[in-house]
C-alpha positions, 0 to 999 in steps of 0.5 A: 520481520517487518510489519504492516498495519492495515486499517480498513473501514471496520477493523485493523490487521497487522500482518508480518511481511517477508523481506522485500514483500510489498504492501500490496503483495502482503495484503493479497497473500494474507486475505486483506480486503480492500487491496485488489492488486489487479496488475500484480504490482507493475504500478499500472492499475491503482488498485493497491492505493493506500493512505500512509498513516505512519512509517518507521522511516522516510519513504522513497519519493514517488516516481513518475509511473506511481504519480500518474497512476495515483491520478487514476485512483478510484478514491480521492488522492491525498498528500499521503496517498501511495501505491502499495505495490511501490513500497517494499518491506525491509527496503523502505520500512520495517514497520508501516501503518496504512489506511485503506480507501473506501474503494479501489475500483 
C-alpha cells in the first residue's frame, strides 16, 4: 500500500493510503490535524496545502488551477508547495513525505 508521512509542528504520522487516494483525503480520513480540505478536493480552497519533502518518483507538473490556488495559501508558498488534493497515491507516488504548514486558514 502507498505510504504518506505527514510532518506536523510537533509530530509525524505515517498513514497507509489506498490506491487513488489523495494526500488530502488520507489526512482527513485518518484525523491528521493541519489539513482541512474544505472544498473536498476540487482545488478551490487551498486548505490542503503541503510542502513536499520527499517522494519516491517525480510528481506531475502543477496545473493552472493548482497554481492559482497556491497563490492564495494562508502560509507562504514555497518551491515545494503543492495542494494535497492534487496528488494521488499509486498514480503519482507510492511513498511521500509532506510537511504541514503552520496554518491553513
